[in-house]
C-alpha positions as CSV (number, residue, x, y, z in Angstrom):
1,X,167.2,86.3,54.2
2,X,167.6,86.2,57.8
3,X,166.9,84.1,60.8
4,X,165.7,85.0,64.3
5,X,167.7,87.4,66.4
6,X,168.0,84.8,69.1
7,X,170.1,82.6,66.8
8,X,172.3,85.5,65.8
9,X,173.5,85.7,69.3
10,X,174.0,82.2,70.5
11,X,176.2,81.0,67.7
12,X,173.8,79.7,66.0
13,X,168.4,78.4,66.5
14,X,155.0,63.3,73.2
15,X,154.5,62.8,69.4
16,X,157.1,64.3,67.1
17,X,154.5,66.3,65.2
18,X,151.7,67.9,67.2
19,X,150.9,70.5,64.5
20,X,147.7,72.0,65.9
21,X,148.1,75.1,67.9
22,X,147.3,75.2,71.6
23,X,144.0,76.6,72.9
24,X,144.1,80.0,74.6
25,X,144.0,78.4,78.0
26,X,147.6,77.2,77.6
27,X,149.0,80.5,76.6
28,X,149.8,81.7,80.1
29,X,153.4,82.0,81.4
30,X,153.8,78.8,83.5
31,X,154.9,79.0,87.1
32,X,158.1,77.3,88.2
33,X,157.4,73.8,89.6
34,X,158.6,72.9,93.0
35,X,161.1,70.1,93.5
36,X,162.9,70.6,90.1
37,X,166.6,70.5,89.9
38,X,168.4,73.8,89.7
39,X,169.0,73.6,85.9
40,X,165.3,72.6,85.3
41,X,164.1,75.5,87.3
42,X,166.4,77.9,85.5
43,X,165.3,76.5,82.2
44,X,161.7,77.2,82.9
45,X,162.6,80.8,84.0
46,X,164.5,81.1,80.8
47,X,161.6,79.9,78.7
48,X,159.3,82.3,80.5
49,X,161.7,85.1,79.6
50,X,161.9,83.9,76.0
51,X,158.2,83.8,75.7
52,X,157.8,87.4,77.0
53,X,160.7,88.7,74.9
54,X,159.3,87.1,71.7
55,X,155.9,88.7,72.4
56,X,157.5,92.1,73.0
57,X,159.6,91.7,69.8
58,X,156.4,90.9,67.9
59,X,154.7,94.0,69.2
60,X,157.7,96.2,68.7
61,X,158.0,95.1,65.1
62,X,154.7,97.0,64.4
63,X,152.8,93.9,63.4
64,X,150.2,94.2,66.1
65,X,149.5,96.1,69.3
66,X,148.9,93.0,71.5
67,X,150.0,89.4,71.6
68,X,147.9,86.6,73.2
69,X,145.6,89.3,74.5
70,X,148.3,91.2,76.4
71,X,149.8,94.6,75.6
72,X,153.5,95.5,75.7
73,X,153.4,96.7,79.3
74,X,151.9,93.4,80.5
75,X,154.5,91.4,78.6
76,X,157.3,93.7,79.9
77,X,156.2,93.0,83.5
78,X,156.4,89.3,82.8
79,X,159.8,89.6,81.0
80,X,161.3,91.6,84.0
81,X,160.0,89.0,86.5
82,X,161.4,86.1,84.5
83,X,164.7,87.9,83.8
84,X,165.3,88.7,87.5
85,X,164.6,85.1,88.5
86,X,166.7,83.7,85.8
87,X,169.6,86.0,86.4
88,X,169.6,85.4,90.1
89,X,169.6,81.6,89.9
90,X,171.8,81.2,86.8
91,X,174.7,83.0,88.5
92,X,174.5,80.7,91.5
93,X,174.4,77.6,89.2
94,X,177.2,78.9,87.0
95,X,179.4,79.0,90.1
96,X,178.8,75.2,90.4
97,X,178.8,74.5,86.7
98,X,181.6,72.0,86.9
99,X,179.1,69.6,88.6
100,X,176.7,69.8,85.7
101,X,176.5,67.0,83.2
102,X,177.7,67.7,79.7
103,X,174.3,68.4,78.3
104,X,173.2,70.6,81.2
105,X,176.5,72.5,81.0
106,X,175.9,73.2,77.3
107,X,172.3,74.2,78.1
108,X,173.4,76.7,80.7
109,X,175.9,78.2,78.4
110,X,173.4,78.6,75.5
111,X,170.8,80.1,77.8
112,X,173.2,82.6,79.5
113,X,174.6,83.7,76.1
114,X,171.2,84.3,74.7
115,X,170.0,86.1,77.8
116,X,173.0,88.4,77.9
117,X,173.1,89.4,74.3
118,X,169.5,89.5,73.0
119,X,168.7,92.5,70.9
120,X,166.0,93.7,68.5
121,X,165.7,93.3,64.7
122,X,164.3,96.8,64.4
123,X,166.7,99.7,63.7
124,X,167.8,101.5,66.9
125,X,170.9,103.4,65.7
126,X,171.3,106.8,64.0
127,X,172.5,106.9,60.4
128,X,173.5,110.5,60.7
129,X,176.3,109.7,63.0
130,X,177.4,106.5,61.2
131,X,181.1,105.9,61.6
132,X,181.7,108.6,64.2
133,X,181.4,106.5,67.4
134,X,184.2,104.4,68.9
135,X,182.0,101.5,70.2
136,X,181.7,98.6,67.9
137,X,178.0,97.8,68.8
138,X,177.0,101.5,68.3
139,X,178.9,101.5,64.9
140,X,177.0,98.5,63.8
141,X,173.6,99.8,65.0
142,X,174.2,103.1,63.2
143,X,175.1,101.4,59.9
144,X,172.1,99.1,60.2
145,X,170.0,102.2,60.6
146,X,171.3,103.4,57.3
147,X,169.9,100.3,55.7
148,X,166.5,101.1,57.2
149,X,166.5,104.7,55.9
150,X,168.2,104.3,52.6
151,X,167.5,100.7,51.4
152,X,163.8,101.2,52.0
153,X,163.4,104.1,49.5
154,X,165.8,103.9,46.6
155,X,164.8,106.6,44.0
156,X,164.6,105.6,40.3
157,X,162.7,107.3,37.5
158,X,160.4,109.2,39.8
159,X,159.5,106.4,42.1
160,X,161.0,104.7,45.2
161,X,161.8,101.1,45.5
162,X,163.0,98.8,48.3
163,X,166.4,97.1,48.1
164,X,164.7,93.8,47.4
165,X,162.8,95.2,44.5
166,X,165.8,96.9,43.1
167,X,167.9,93.7,43.0
168,X,165.1,91.9,41.3
169,X,164.6,94.7,38.8
170,X,168.4,94.5,37.9
171,X,167.6,91.1,36.5
172,X,164.5,92.4,34.5
173,X,165.3,95.7,32.9
174,X,166.4,95.1,29.3
175,X,168.1,98.4,28.6
176,X,171.7,98.4,29.8
177,X,171.7,102.2,30.4
178,X,168.6,102.0,32.6
179,X,170.2,99.0,34.5
180,X,173.3,101.1,35.2
181,X,171.2,104.0,36.3
182,X,169.2,101.8,38.7
183,X,172.4,100.2,40.0
184,X,173.9,103.7,40.7
185,X,170.8,104.8,42.4
186,X,172.1,102.8,45.4
187,X,175.2,105.0,45.7
188,X,173.8,106.9,48.7
189,X,173.4,103.6,50.6
190,X,177.0,102.5,49.6
191,X,178.4,105.9,50.7
192,X,176.6,105.8,54.0
193,X,178.2,102.4,54.6
194,X,181.7,102.8,53.2
195,X,182.1,106.5,52.4
196,X,184.5,106.8,49.4
197,X,186.4,103.7,50.6
198,X,188.8,105.8,52.6
199,X,190.8,104.1,55.3
200,X,188.6,105.6,58.0
201,X,185.3,104.9,56.3
202,X,182.3,104.0,58.5
203,X,182.5,100.3,57.5
204,X,186.2,100.0,57.9
205,X,186.1,101.7,61.3
206,X,183.2,99.4,62.4
207,X,185.0,96.3,61.2
208,X,188.2,97.2,63.0
209,X,186.3,98.0,66.2
210,X,184.3,94.7,65.9
211,X,187.4,92.5,65.5
212,X,189.1,94.3,68.4
213,X,186.1,93.8,70.7
214,X,186.9,91.0,73.1
215,X,183.3,90.0,73.2
216,X,183.1,89.4,69.4
217,X,182.7,85.8,68.4
218,X,183.2,85.4,64.6
219,X,180.2,83.8,62.9
220,X,182.8,82.3,60.5
221,X,184.6,80.5,63.3
222,X,181.2,79.4,64.7
223,X,180.0,78.1,61.4
224,X,183.2,76.1,60.9
225,X,183.0,74.7,64.4
226,X,179.3,73.7,63.9
227,X,180.2,71.3,61.1
228,X,183.5,70.2,62.6
229,X,186.0,71.7,60.2
230,X,188.6,74.5,60.4
231,X,188.4,77.9,58.9
232,X,191.0,77.0,56.3
233,X,188.8,74.1,55.2
234,X,185.9,76.5,54.9
235,X,187.9,78.9,52.7
236,X,189.1,76.0,50.5
237,X,185.5,74.9,50.0
238,X,184.4,78.4,49.1
239,X,187.2,78.8,46.6
240,X,186.4,75.4,45.0
241,X,182.8,76.3,44.6
242,X,183.6,79.7,43.1
243,X,186.2,78.1,40.7
244,X,183.5,75.6,39.6
245,X,181.2,78.5,38.8
246,X,184.0,80.4,37.0
247,X,184.6,77.3,34.8
248,X,181.0,76.6,34.2
249,X,180.2,80.2,33.1
250,X,183.4,81.0,31.2
251,X,182.9,83.8,28.7
252,X,183.0,87.6,28.4
253,X,183.2,89.8,31.4
254,X,180.1,91.8,32.4
255,X,179.5,95.0,34.2
256,X,178.3,94.7,37.8
257,X,174.9,96.1,36.9
258,X,174.6,93.4,34.2
259,X,175.5,90.4,36.3
260,X,172.0,89.6,37.5
261,X,170.5,90.3,34.1
262,X,172.7,88.0,32.1
263,X,171.9,85.0,34.3
264,X,168.2,85.8,34.9
265,X,166.6,84.9,31.7
266,X,164.4,82.2,33.3
267,X,163.6,84.5,36.2
268,X,162.2,87.1,33.8
269,X,160.0,84.5,32.2
270,X,158.7,83.3,35.5
271,X,158.1,86.7,37.0
272,X,155.4,87.4,34.4
273,X,153.5,84.5,35.9
274,X,153.6,85.7,39.5
275,X,151.9,89.0,40.7
276,X,152.4,90.6,44.1
277,X,148.9,89.3,45.1
278,X,149.9,85.7,44.2
279,X,153.1,85.6,46.2
280,X,151.8,84.4,49.6
281,X,149.0,82.0,48.3
282,X,151.5,80.3,46.0
283,X,154.1,79.8,48.6
284,X,151.6,78.7,51.2
285,X,150.2,76.1,48.9
286,X,153.7,74.8,48.2
287,X,154.4,74.2,51.8
288,X,150.9,72.8,52.4
289,X,151.7,70.2,49.7
290,X,154.8,69.3,51.7
291,X,152.8,68.6,54.8
292,X,153.6,71.9,56.4
293,X,150.5,74.1,55.8
294,X,151.4,77.5,57.1
295,X,147.8,78.3,57.7
296,X,147.4,75.3,60.0
297,X,150.7,76.0,61.7
298,X,149.5,79.5,62.6
299,X,152.4,81.5,61.0
300,X,152.0,85.3,61.3
301,X,152.8,87.6,58.4
302,X,154.1,91.1,58.1
303,X,154.9,91.6,54.5
304,X,154.1,95.2,53.6
305,X,157.0,97.8,53.4
306,X,156.7,100.6,56.0
307,X,158.9,103.1,57.9
308,X,160.7,101.9,60.9
309,X,160.5,98.3,59.9
310,X,163.5,96.0,59.7
311,X,165.0,96.6,56.2
312,X,165.5,92.9,55.4
313,X,163.4,89.7,55.4
314,X,163.6,87.6,58.5
315,X,161.7,84.9,60.5
316,X,161.4,84.9,64.2
317,X,159.2,83.3,66.9
318,X,156.3,85.1,68.5
319,X,156.0,82.3,71.0
320,X,158.4,79.6,72.1
321,X,157.7,75.9,71.5
322,X,157.8,74.3,74.9
323,X,156.1,71.9,77.3
324,X,153.3,73.5,79.4
325,X,151.4,71.6,82.0
326,X,152.6,68.3,80.7
327,X,151.7,68.9,77.1
328,X,153.6,70.3,74.1
329,X,152.7,73.8,73.1
330,X,153.9,74.5,69.5
331,X,155.9,77.6,68.7
332,X,154.2,80.4,66.8
333,X,156.4,81.8,64.0
334,X,156.2,85.1,62.2
335,X,157.7,86.3,58.9
336,X,158.7,89.9,58.2
337,X,159.5,91.1,54.7
338,X,159.2,94.1,52.4
339,X,157.4,92.8,49.3
340,X,156.6,95.5,46.8
341,X,155.9,94.2,43.3
342,X,155.8,90.4,43.1
343,X,157.9,88.3,40.8
344,X,160.1,85.2,41.1
345,X,162.8,86.8,43.3
346,X,160.4,87.9,46.0
347,X,158.7,84.5,45.9
348,X,162.0,82.8,46.3
349,X,162.9,84.9,49.4
350,X,159.4,84.3,50.9
351,X,159.9,80.6,50.4
352,X,163.2,80.8,52.3
353,X,161.6,82.6,55.2
354,X,158.9,79.9,55.3
355,X,161.7,77.3,55.6
356,X,162.7,79.1,58.9
357,X,159.1,79.4,60.1
358,X,158.2,75.8,59.7
359,X,161.4,74.8,61.4
360,X,160.5,76.5,64.6
361,X,157.1,74.8,64.7
362,X,158.7,71.4,64.2
363,X,161.2,71.6,67.1
364,X,160.5,69.2,70.0
365,X,163.4,69.8,72.5
366,X,164.1,71.5,75.7
367,X,164.1,75.4,75.7
368,X,167.9,75.7,75.9
369,X,168.3,73.9,72.6
370,X,165.2,75.2,70.8
371,X,167.2,77.1,68.2
372,X,169.3,75.1,65.7
373,X,172.9,76.0,64.8
374,X,172.5,79.0,62.6
375,X,174.5,77.6,59.7
376,X,172.1,74.6,59.5
377,X,169.1,76.8,60.0
378,X,170.0,79.0,57.0
379,X,170.9,76.0,54.9
380,X,167.6,74.1,55.7
381,X,165.5,77.2,54.9
382,X,166.7,76.8,51.3
383,X,166.0,73.1,51.0
384,X,162.4,73.6,49.9
385,X,163.1,77.1,48.3
386,X,165.5,75.6,45.8
387,X,162.6,73.6,44.3
388,X,161.3,76.8,42.8
389,X,164.1,76.3,40.2
390,X,162.6,73.0,38.9
391,X,160.3,72.8,36.0
392,X,158.0,70.5,38.0
393,X,157.4,73.2,40.7
394,X,157.0,76.0,38.2
395,X,154.5,74.2,36.1
396,X,152.4,73.1,39.0
397,X,152.4,76.3,41.0
398,X,152.8,79.0,38.3
399,X,151.2,77.3,35.3
400,X,154.3,78.2,33.3
401,X,157.9,77.0,33.3
402,X,161.3,78.0,32.0
403,X,164.2,75.8,30.7
404,X,165.4,74.0,33.9
405,X,169.1,74.4,33.1
406,X,168.5,78.2,32.8
407,X,166.5,78.2,36.0
408,X,169.4,76.5,37.9
409,X,171.9,78.9,36.3
410,X,169.8,81.8,37.7
411,X,169.6,80.1,41.1
412,X,173.3,79.4,41.2
413,X,174.2,82.9,40.1
414,X,172.7,84.2,43.3
415,X,174.1,81.4,45.4
416,X,177.5,82.4,44.1
417,X,177.1,85.9,45.3
418,X,176.5,84.5,48.7
419,X,179.6,82.3,48.5
420,X,181.6,85.4,47.3
421,X,180.3,87.4,50.2
422,X,181.3,84.6,52.5
423,X,184.8,84.6,51.2
424,X,184.9,88.4,51.3
425,X,183.9,88.5,55.0
426,X,186.3,85.7,55.9
427,X,189.2,87.7,54.5
428,X,188.0,91.0,55.8
429,X,187.7,89.7,59.3
430,X,191.1,88.1,59.0
431,X,192.6,91.4,58.0
432,X,190.2,94.3,58.8
433,X,192.7,96.8,57.4
434,X,192.2,95.5,53.9
435,X,190.5,97.7,51.3
436,X,187.0,96.1,50.9
437,X,186.3,97.6,47.5
438,X,189.6,96.2,46.1
439,X,189.0,92.8,47.7
440,X,185.4,92.6,46.4
441,X,186.5,93.7,42.9
442,X,189.1,91.0,42.9
443,X,186.7,88.2,44.0
444,X,184.0,89.3,41.5
445,X,186.5,89.6,38.6
446,X,188.3,86.3,39.4
447,X,185.2,84.1,39.9
448,X,182.1,85.9,38.7
449,X,183.5,87.4,35.4
450,X,182.5,90.9,36.6
451,X,184.5,94.0,35.3
452,X,186.4,95.4,38.3
453,X,185.0,98.7,39.8
454,X,187.1,99.3,42.9
455,X,185.7,102.9,43.0
456,X,182.2,101.4,43.9
457,X,181.2,99.8,47.2
458,X,178.6,97.7,45.4
459,X,179.2,94.8,47.8
460,X,177.3,96.8,50.4
461,X,173.7,95.7,49.6
462,X,173.2,93.2,52.4
463,X,172.4,94.5,55.9
464,X,174.0,91.5,57.5
465,X,177.4,92.8,56.4
466,X,177.1,95.6,59.0
467,X,174.6,94.2,61.4
468,X,176.5,91.0,62.0
469,X,179.9,90.9,60.3
470,X,180.7,87.4,59.2
471,X,177.1,86.3,59.0
472,X,177.1,85.9,55.2
473,X,179.1,82.7,55.6
474,X,175.9,81.0,56.7
475,X,174.4,81.5,53.2
476,X,177.6,80.7,51.2
477,X,178.7,77.7,53.3
478,X,175.0,76.8,54.0
479,X,174.6,76.0,50.3
480,X,176.8,73.0,50.8
481,X,174.3,71.6,53.4
482,X,171.3,72.6,51.2
483,X,172.6,70.6,48.2
484,X,173.4,67.6,50.5
485,X,170.0,67.5,52.2
486,X,168.1,67.9,48.9
487,X,169.9,64.9,47.5
488,X,169.2,62.9,50.7
489,X,165.5,63.8,50.5
490,X,165.2,62.6,46.9
491,X,166.9,59.3,47.9
492,X,164.5,58.9,50.9
493,X,161.2,60.2,49.4
494,X,161.5,60.1,45.7
495,X,160.3,63.1,43.7
496,X,159.0,65.9,45.9
497,X,159.7,69.2,44.0
498,X,156.0,69.4,43.2
499,X,154.8,68.3,46.6
500,X,155.0,65.3,48.9
501,X,153.0,65.3,52.1
502,X,155.5,63.1,53.9
503,X,158.3,65.6,53.4
504,X,157.8,67.7,56.6
505,X,157.5,64.6,58.8
506,X,160.6,63.2,57.3
507,X,162.5,66.5,57.6
508,X,161.3,66.9,61.2
509,X,162.5,63.5,62.2
510,X,165.8,63.7,60.5
511,X,166.8,67.3,61.2
512,X,164.3,69.7,62.8
513,X,162.9,68.3,66.0
514,X,166.4,68.2,67.7
515,X,167.0,71.9,67.6
516,X,170.7,72.1,68.7
517,X,170.4,69.3,71.3
518,X,172.6,66.9,69.2
519,X,175.9,67.9,67.5
520,X,175.4,68.9,63.9
521,X,178.3,66.9,62.4
522,X,177.0,63.7,63.8
523,X,173.4,64.5,62.9
524,X,174.4,65.2,59.3
525,X,176.6,62.1,59.1
526,X,173.7,59.9,60.5
527,X,171.3,61.3,57.9
528,X,173.6,61.6,54.9
529,X,175.6,58.4,55.6
530,X,178.9,60.3,55.1
531,X,180.7,63.4,56.3
532,X,179.5,66.7,54.8
533,X,181.0,67.4,51.4
534,X,180.7,70.1,48.7
535,X,180.4,67.5,46.0
536,X,176.6,67.7,45.5
537,X,176.8,71.5,45.1
538,X,179.7,71.2,42.7
539,X,177.6,68.7,40.6
540,X,174.7,71.2,40.6
541,X,177.0,74.0,39.4
542,X,178.5,71.7,36.7
543,X,174.9,71.0,35.4
544,X,174.5,74.7,34.3
545,X,177.5,74.5,32.0
């Protein structure tokens, strides 16, 4: 689960719905109009740069050799031209920024941050030198490269599996000894990230260097600010959520290789109804029934595992949604993933990425604010995906269903891992000299009923932990928003877990079309009718008791 790289870097990403794609004639890079204000001119240059950068990223991902009829060199020339123009004029305007209006000032800040920090989702580091450099960015890049090389091919019983497949298999393999063997097959990945948990391990050096970097902006602080609360409040919410899960699932402690299995009875039932070939058609039909047909929205797909590909699922834009020649030109989204064997877990992740993809197409705002706050973007991507845990969705789209309480238990067991990772990163960033294995073992034992194994770095199975330290908060805290928005959608639309064609239009009007142009706390309050609260999520957890 991951959102676009642009949003990772900015603190995040006519009619409201013009869902048809533009004809090829409107796919050119528009020229800057004369007579525009400084900020409007700069924003067009920024949009030109973003269009070219998105096209290059699409080509570099390996999905296709050209985009919109142009190869990488042609897009690179456009990118350089737009970058030079934007850089030149934005510096001049920045010197006079005090004269900009509040919105224009925010627009300039978001554009310059994105422009300065943009990077690729593809691995560019060197795993063989992981932990030996002093530069924080290089350390992160090298550890991210380890995920590409080691999480893509995990050996087990004579075959190789992706990390996504392994995590799903841990919930499916019936024999405890085989589960443990599969779990321990990830040891090379854990050691590449955290060595033997020594004080100077690659992860611990990376984290210390990152926190010491003056240019580092903690995603946890950004997430807290985006909903108008302090970090202490965020920590209190995470603890309350984990305590609710602890109380709802009180019982015997389990080994870490058994955690997914003991909660995944429903997932095992449902995976038998969902082959690899069915993954995409099922998810596409689900979103079509919500009024967001991915085929009509022109979403691009890159779903087969291959060498050199980003080792985690993510959604990005191939083209910016923007006004061109007086008419709105919709964004083009693309989804990248590594889907190997089908099953419910892979369908759930693919549904989450579709949540991102349809968001980008729905946005109707100026280029500077195209990307929503990243906390909300990750949260909204799960609003529809959580419906996969309902009996109504399962019966309609799979033709089979599991006990709904068991399905929600399976769902919440994975959400609780995200919440635990959020708490883990919050405390590690607060004190990067802590022992990560000891901290993770304590959190897992205290709240998840998992037998402590401080000798194992089994927390290190998410690339975000090394690529963007602190990012996991967007999943853990994002679940609070997901639960709130799902309750609001039921109140506004009635039942929609098995489809409702008005859902996408409602969601677009309430949440998506704005991008980040309006403050998230006020937007949530206007829609929900109250300040954001963890109570809906706590009610959902209590229901699995």
